[in-house]
N, C-alpha and C positions, 0 to 999 in steps of 0.2 A: 771464237768465242767471246763473249760479251764481257768487258772489264768492268767492274764497279769501282769507282773512284771514292774515297772517304775525303771529304773535303777537310782541308786543313786551316788554322785560324791564320788569317793575314795580319802581317804586321800594320802598325797606324799609317803607314805612308801607303801600303798597299790598298788599305781600305780605303783610303782617302782617294786614290786615283781610280778605284773601281767606282766610289760615287761619282767622281767629276764625270766619269765617262757613261756610266749606267743610268744615273738620276739626272745629271745637269745636261748631258747629251753633247759634253765637249769633245772635241777631237783628241786623240790619243796624246799627240806631242804637247797639245796645251795642258792638258790634264797632269801629264808627267811633270812639266815644269813647274806647275803650283804645288803638286805634293810633294816633291823633291827639292824644291828650291834650288834650282840650276840655272839661274839666270844668266851665268856667265859661260854656260856649254853651247857649244855650236848646235845649229839646227840638225844638221846630219847625226851628231851624237844623240840628241835627245830622240829624234825619230827613231833611231835603231833601239835605243834603250826602251822606249815606250813601247815598240812593236813585241820586243821580246817579252816585257812584262805581261802585256795583254795576251800575249799566247801561252803564258803559264796557266796551266790547268784551273788550279784554285782561283787565280785572279779571273780568269775566263767565265768560270761558273757564277763568281760572285757578280760580275757585270751583267751577265744574262739573267740573273735572278732579278737584279735592281731594274733591268730594262722592262720585265715582265711586269713587277710591281708598278712601274709607272705608268704601263699601260691601263693595268686594272685599277690605279689610283682614282678614287672619287664614285666607283662603279658600285651602287648599291643593289645587291642581289636580288632584294624583293621589289626593286623597281626596275628588274631587267625585262624590259619591254620587247613585243615581237620586232619592233623597228630597229633596236640595238641588235638583237639575235641576226636579223636580216642584213645588217652591215657588218657583221662578223663574217657571216656567210659568204658574202659578196666579195670582202677582202681577200679570203681563202679561194675563192673560186677565181678571180680576176687578176692576182697579182702575178707578174712577170716571174717564172721558175727562174730565170737566168739571174736573178737577184742571188740565187743560191749557187747555182751550178749552171756552167754553159758549155754547148759543144762547138770548137771551133775549127776552121780549116785553113791551114796555112801551106806555104811553101815546103815542098820535101827538101832533102837534102841535096838534090841535083837541078832542082828548077832553075837556080841562078848561078851554079857553079860555072866557072869558065869551062866552055867547051862540054858542058853537060857533067863535067866531073863533081866528084864529093866537094861540098861546099862547107866550109870550116867556121867556126867560132875561134878567135885567136888562143883564147884560155883552153880551149878543149884540144889546138893543136900542139900548144906549149906542153900539156899533161902528156899527149901521145906520144911525143918525141922523148919526154922524161922517162915514161915507161918503156919505151922501145931501148933507149939508154940503158936502164936498169937490167933488162933482159939480155942485152949484148955482154953485160959484164958476167952473165952465168952461162957457162959452156953447154948447158944443158938447153937452153932457151934462146941462144945465140943464132944468128944467121938470118932473121927476120928481115924483110924490107923497110926501110925507112918510111914512115907515114908520108904519103903524097901530098904535098901542097897545092898541086895544080890546079885544082878547083878554086883556089882563092880564099879570101877571108870575108867576114862580114854577114854570115848567115843569121838570117832572124826568123824566128817561129812564126810571128806576125805577118811576114810578108805573103802578098798575094800568089797562090802557085802560078806557074809560068805555063800557058796554055799548049807551048811547043815542047815540054819538057819530055823526053823519051823514058824517062824512069816512071814517073806516075800518070803519063799521059794526061797532064792538066788537072788532075783530080786532089794533088796535094796530099798532106797528112791531117788526119783528125786528131784534135786534143781534148780532153776532158778538162775543164778549168773550173775549180772549187772556188767559191767567193769567202771573203772574210765576214763571219756571221754577226760580228760586233758593230756592223754597220748596215744591219737590215732594215728596211722601212717596217711599219707595224703590221701591215698586211703579210710581208714575208716571214717575219716573227711568229705570226699564227699558223703558217703553212709549215714552218721548220720543226722538226721532230727530233732534232740531233743527229749527232755521227756515231757510226757503230765500226770496230775495227774487225774486219774479216780476214781471212786467210788470203784473200784476193786483193786485200787494200783497203782502204777507208770507204764506207758506204755513207752517204747522206741520205737522210729519212726524210720523208714530206708527208705532208697530211693528205687526204683524199679531196682532191679538187672535185671529181665527179659527184662524190657524196655530197658536198656543199653546194654542188649545182642542184641536185635532187630535193635537197631541204629547202633550197630558194624555191623551187617550182612547187613543192608542197604548201609553201607559206603563202604564195601568191594563187594558189588554186589550181595549177596547172594539171596536178594528177587528183581526179575524183575517183577514189577508190571504192565509193558507195555505189557510184552509178555504173562501175565496171561490173561489180557483183550482181547488181540489178540485171544488167543486159545479159550476163552470163546465165542467169537465171530464167530469163525469158527465152534464151535460145535453146536450153536444154529442154524446156517444157513445150517449146512449139511445134507442131505435126504440119510438115509440109504435104499438102495433099495433092499436088501437081508434078507432073513429069516435064513440063514446057520450061526450058531455060529463061525465057522472057518474064513469064509468070512468076517463076521462083524469084528472078531478081527483083520484080517489083514487090513481092510478098517480103522478102528480105527487108527492102528499103522502108517499107512501111513499119515494120517490126523496129528498126534502130530509130525511126522518127517517133515512135511511142503511139503508131495508131493501132 
């Protein structure tokens, strides 16, 4: 189901933060310091607060709106030339889609585990043990084996797959990695069509790059529809009077050459 969001009025500081990011192009942390006057706060605290604020639905909508306005600023619709149109289609057709979302392959849980056993992140193992202890206190769920730490710790999604892994056979695990749309290039912003919440998760929507390529082809004259129609008319009205393949081929070649 598509959810429509009614944008709420921003506070003065939120509006200033959005303006500094969307119009001035400042990094989120720098914009947050200026808008909220927090010179005495640590960089880590400012970065966290700035990220949370930028993720707010209303603030994010405002930032994207200001970015779009910045792209269109100074554009005179009456002077929108074929050259400018061509530049827009080129930006859509050749932007790197990895700016929006990428597919990555990394190590599986057994690639680098000791003796090929399950490889843990330390925080995951602490939580797994805590869950096990909670179940042990309940007679209905007690008796489960303790989480096995034999594979060791330090698992990283971004590590390369192990070619000798017996679990994934060196193919690793595939992950889909969405990107922060507040940092997109102008070309990626033209390609970006927003996100949609579906029953299977969040869907990132793109513009049609193939359509942009077709439009470029028409601008440069790669597709001549008039010539195609004329040729089809000639073929439909041409009567072949020979049964010899070589003569038929020669006749067809003369036809398409305009003879």
